C-alpha positions as CSV (number, residue, x, y, z in Angstrom):
1,M,-24.5,26.1,-4.2
2,N,-22.1,25.9,-1.3
3,S,-23.9,25.4,2.1
4,I,-21.6,26.4,4.9
5,K,-22.2,24.6,8.3
6,I,-21.4,26.4,11.5
7,K,-19.6,24.3,14.0
8,N,-18.2,24.8,17.3
9,C,-14.4,24.3,17.8
10,S,-13.9,21.0,19.8
11,T,-11.2,22.7,21.7
12,C,-12.2,26.2,22.4
13,G,-15.9,26.4,21.6
14,T,-15.6,29.2,19.1
15,P,-18.1,29.0,16.3
16,T,-16.4,28.2,12.9
17,N,-17.3,27.9,9.4
18,C,-17.3,24.3,7.7
19,G,-17.0,24.5,4.1
20,D,-17.2,20.7,3.4
21,T,-20.5,20.1,1.3
22,P,-22.3,17.1,-0.1
23,E,-21.4,18.5,-3.5
24,G,-17.7,18.0,-2.7
25,S,-16.6,21.5,-1.9
26,K,-13.7,21.5,0.5
27,C,-13.6,23.3,3.7
28,W,-10.7,26.0,4.5
29,C,-9.1,23.4,6.8
30,S,-8.1,21.2,3.6
31,N,-5.0,23.4,3.3
32,F,-3.8,22.1,6.6
33,P,-1.6,19.0,6.7
34,P,-3.6,15.7,7.1
35,I,-1.7,14.9,10.3
36,F,-4.7,13.8,12.7
37,T,-6.8,10.7,13.0
38,L,-10.5,10.9,13.8
39,F,-9.7,9.7,17.2
40,E,-7.6,12.7,18.3
41,V,-10.1,15.4,17.3
42,I,-13.7,15.1,18.2
43,N,-15.1,17.6,15.8
44,C,-13.8,20.6,13.7
45,L,-11.3,23.0,15.3
46,C,-11.1,26.8,14.6
47,S,-8.2,28.2,12.5
48,C,-6.3,29.2,15.7
49,C,-6.6,25.9,17.6
50,L,-6.0,23.9,14.4
51,T,-2.7,25.8,13.8
52,T,-1.9,25.1,17.4
53,A,-2.5,21.5,17.4
54,C,-0.8,21.0,14.1
55,S,2.2,22.8,15.1
56,S,2.4,20.8,18.3
57,K,2.1,17.5,16.1
58,I,4.8,18.9,13.7
59,D,7.2,19.7,16.4
60,E,7.0,16.1,17.9
61,Y,7.6,14.7,14.5
62,V,10.6,17.0,13.7
63,A,12.1,16.0,16.9
64,T,12.4,12.5,15.6
65,L,14.4,13.5,12.7
66,S,18.0,13.8,12.2
67,C,19.9,15.4,9.3
68,E,20.7,11.7,8.1
69,N,17.0,10.8,7.8
70,A,15.2,14.2,7.1
71,T,15.1,13.7,3.2
72,N,13.1,10.4,3.7
73,N,10.4,12.0,5.8
74,K,6.6,11.7,5.6
75,A,6.0,15.4,5.0
76,K,7.3,15.3,1.5
77,D,4.4,12.5,0.8
78,L,1.6,14.5,2.1
79,P,-0.8,16.0,-0.4
80,K,0.7,19.3,-1.6
81,T,-1.1,22.5,-0.5
82,I,-1.1,25.8,-2.6
83,E,-1.1,28.2,0.4
84,L,1.7,28.5,3.1
85,I,0.2,28.6,6.5
86,E,1.6,31.0,9.1
87,G,2.7,29.4,12.2
88,L,3.2,26.1,10.4
89,D,5.4,26.8,7.4
90,Y,6.8,30.3,8.4
91,Y,6.6,32.9,10.8
92,L,7.2,36.7,10.4
93,E,10.3,38.4,12.1
94,N,11.0,42.1,11.6
95,G,8.7,41.9,8.5
96,N,10.8,38.9,7.0
97,Y,9.4,35.5,6.4
98,V,11.3,32.8,8.5
99,F,10.7,29.4,6.9
100,K,10.2,26.6,9.6
101,D,11.4,22.9,9.4
102,W,8.0,21.9,8.1
103,F,8.4,24.0,5.1
104,H,11.7,22.6,4.4
105,L,10.7,19.1,5.1
106,K,8.0,19.4,2.4
107,R,10.6,20.5,-0.1
108,S,12.5,17.2,0.5
109,D,15.9,18.6,-0.1
110,C,18.2,21.5,1.0
111,C,18.0,24.7,-1.0
112,T,21.6,25.5,0.1
113,N,20.7,29.1,1.3
114,G,21.8,28.5,5.1
115,C,18.3,28.6,6.4
116,R,17.9,28.7,10.2
117,Y,15.5,25.8,10.5
118,C,17.2,23.6,7.8
119,P,16.7,20.1,8.9
120,Y,19.2,18.7,6.3
121,Q,22.3,20.4,7.7
């Protein structure tokens, strides 16, 4: 039996569900890349604040890469997630998916489709 805990977002204070349980069930936030240390986040974050915080960290990291060192990046070594996250992996533009740098870095190579945010070109 999963017991969901209600926690307040440590950034905005919004109540949010935490799905981590002693039985080993994982929370919804497990789909997000593990790019924070415990010292950076005091408690759980709501989906909106976690997306914003992750996006900021990812943008900082992507700014350190060049096309020469993009293939040897830490994104490809992180645990793989099943679901794409809007705002981190892609955004919608006129009903179309636009894949961001993070999505491409997780692939670890260029797909040769001339993507707008390809870090390998």
